[in-house]
N, C-alpha and C positions, 0 to 999 in steps of 0.2 A: 171616592166612587164616581168615576168619570162617566156620566150618563150621556151617551151619544148614540146616534145611529151609525151604521157602518159607513154611510156616505159623508158624515160630518168629520171635520178634522178633530183630532184629540184635544180635549180640554186639558190644559196643563195645570199641574200643581205648582203653585208659585212658592217654593220653599225659600229658605235662607239663601242669600247669594253665596255661591260656591258650595252649596249643599251637595253631598255626594249622591249620585244616581247609580242605579244598577240596571243591568239588562234583565230580560226575562229569565235567562239561564241562572243568573245570580239570585233572582227572586225565588226561583224554583229551589235552588240549593238551600237558601236560608229558610224557606217556608216548609219545605218537604212536599210541596204540591207539584205534580208533573207540569211541564211546560205546556202541554196540550190543554190541560184544564185552565191554566193561567191565561192562555190565549182566549179561551172561550169566555172566561170571566171578564177579561179586558174588553173583548168585543161586545159583551153585554153591558159594559159600563159599570161593572161592580168593583173595579179597582182604581184607586186614585192613580193617575198617570202623570209622569213628568215630561210627556211628549215623546218625540222621536229624535234619534241621533241624525246627523247629516246623512248617514248612510241608510236611514230608514228603520233602524232598530228601535223597538219599543224601549222606553226608559221609565224607571220607577224610582221614587224616593222612599224613604223610611215609612211614610204613611201607608204605602201599598201593603206593607206587612200586616198592618192592622186590618185593612180591608180583607186580605186573604184569610186572616184568623177569623174574622166575623163570618165570611162566606163558608169556610170549612166547618165552623161551629154550627151554623144553621143547617148545613147539609147533614151533619152528624145527628141533628135532631129530627131529620126526616123531611125537611122542607125541600121542595123542588126548586130548580133554577128559576122557574117562572114566579114562584112565590117569593123567592129571595129578591128577584128583580122588582116585583111589586113593592116590597118593603123598602128597597133602595129608592124607588121613585118617590114614595111618601117621605122618606127620611131627607132626601135632597130638595124636594120641591116645597115642603112645608116644614122648615126648620123649627118653627115655634110649636109644632104639633108633637105631642109625645108619641114615640114609636111603640112603646110598651103595649098599649091596647091592641095595636095592629098585629104585633108579634103574638100576643096571646090568642088572637083569632086564628092566626095561621097554625099555631100549636094545637088548637082545638081541631082544626081540619086534619092535621097529621094524626092526632089521636083517633079520629073517626076512621081514617083510612087504615090505621093499624088495627083497630077493633074489627073492621071488616076482614082483614087478612087473617087475624086470629080465628075468627068464626069460620072462615073457609078452611083453614088448616085443621081446626077441630072436627069439621065435617069430613075432611079427608081421612083423618085418623079413625073416625067412627067407621067409615067405609072399609078401611084396611082391617080393622078389628072384626067387622062383620064377615069380610072375605075369609080371613084366617079361621074364624069359627066355622064357617060353612064349607071350607075346603081343607080341613085338618089332615085328612088322609092323603090328598094330593100333595100337600106341602111336606108331609113326612116321607114321601117316597117319590115315585115317578108317575103318578096318576095322570098328569097332563099329557105325557107321551102316549099313554093308552087311549086318550081321547082324540089324538091327532089322526085324521083320516089318511094321511100320507106316511105315517111312521111305520106301518107294517105291524105294529103292536095293537092296532085298533080292531083286529079280527076281521078285516074285510078284504 
């Protein structure tokens, strides 16, 4: 997880001498993650980087696959890019500090957001049911057209 600002040069992963590297396209094919998302993750410093080729192409080693799996797994649990970035900061800047409690806190945040969305959807469902109950005749026929002042069926 290469933590850097856009203005800083890439921090390179110092793998075994002669270790194979891959381009972002190969990383995309191997991970199943679109190149555009990988660029965003790399720019956020969430993927271990092997630097750049002489032509300026991003290069990645095998450890990048692990990073991509971690990021996509956390996104699948509902964490935002910002939350994942915060966890990565803690993970990289405090290697002796357990990351689990921090992740547990972010998962509580996700659960709270999810509970709010569920409550909002339940309220929407209640409004739909109330509307259906109060407008059964219109829903069974063409009562809405009869109420439209421009339809000609409104008797005006």
